[in-house]
PLY file of the C-alpha trace (Angstrom):
ply
format ascii 1.0
element vertex 59
property float x
property float y
property float z
element edge 58
property int vertex1
property int vertex2
end_header
0.00 0.00 0.00
1.32 3.43 -0.91
1.97 6.15 1.63
-0.89 8.21 0.17
-3.31 5.32 0.65
-2.14 4.74 4.23
-2.58 8.43 5.09
-6.04 8.50 3.50
-7.10 5.34 5.36
-5.92 6.79 8.69
-7.95 9.94 8.01
-11.07 7.96 7.12
-10.70 5.69 10.16
-10.33 8.59 12.61
-13.28 10.50 11.09
-12.01 13.81 12.45
-9.66 16.44 10.97
-6.03 15.52 11.68
-2.72 17.34 11.43
0.46 15.79 10.04
1.88 15.12 13.50
-1.15 13.10 14.57
-1.15 11.14 11.29
2.53 10.36 11.90
1.75 9.06 15.43
-1.14 6.87 14.29
0.44 5.44 11.13
4.05 5.10 12.29
5.24 6.66 9.03
8.07 9.18 8.76
6.93 12.82 9.04
8.51 13.76 5.68
6.62 10.94 3.94
3.35 12.07 5.54
3.98 15.66 4.40
4.63 14.47 0.82
1.48 12.33 0.86
-0.64 15.21 2.18
0.65 17.50 -0.56
-0.09 14.90 -3.24
-3.57 14.23 -1.84
-4.26 17.97 -1.73
-3.11 18.39 -5.34
-5.43 15.52 -6.36
-8.25 17.23 -4.40
-8.87 14.11 -2.28
-8.55 15.98 1.03
-9.73 19.36 2.30
-8.68 21.59 5.17
-11.54 22.61 7.49
-9.11 24.66 9.59
-5.47 25.64 9.25
-3.02 22.68 9.29
-5.76 20.08 9.73
-6.96 17.77 6.96
-9.84 15.43 6.31
-11.01 13.36 3.31
-13.14 15.24 0.80
-16.81 14.36 1.11
0 1
1 2
2 3
3 4
4 5
5 6
6 7
7 8
8 9
9 10
10 11
11 12
12 13
13 14
14 15
15 16
16 17
17 18
18 19
19 20
20 21
21 22
22 23
23 24
24 25
25 26
26 27
27 28
28 29
29 30
30 31
31 32
32 33
33 34
34 35
35 36
36 37
37 38
38 39
39 40
40 41
41 42
42 43
43 44
44 45
45 46
46 47
47 48
48 49
49 50
50 51
51 52
52 53
53 54
54 55
55 56
56 57
57 58
């Protein structure tokens, strides 16, 4: 499973907006990899930011 998919699954499972630090804690991935995945997911418009620095899957 790719890093993007892992990050997206963590976000869906938690069902609440998460920041990169919390995603890193839950998934066990490296912070730099999480940041890259969040940027890619944002560029693909698969996630949205309800408040600054927090992300959730697009509904």
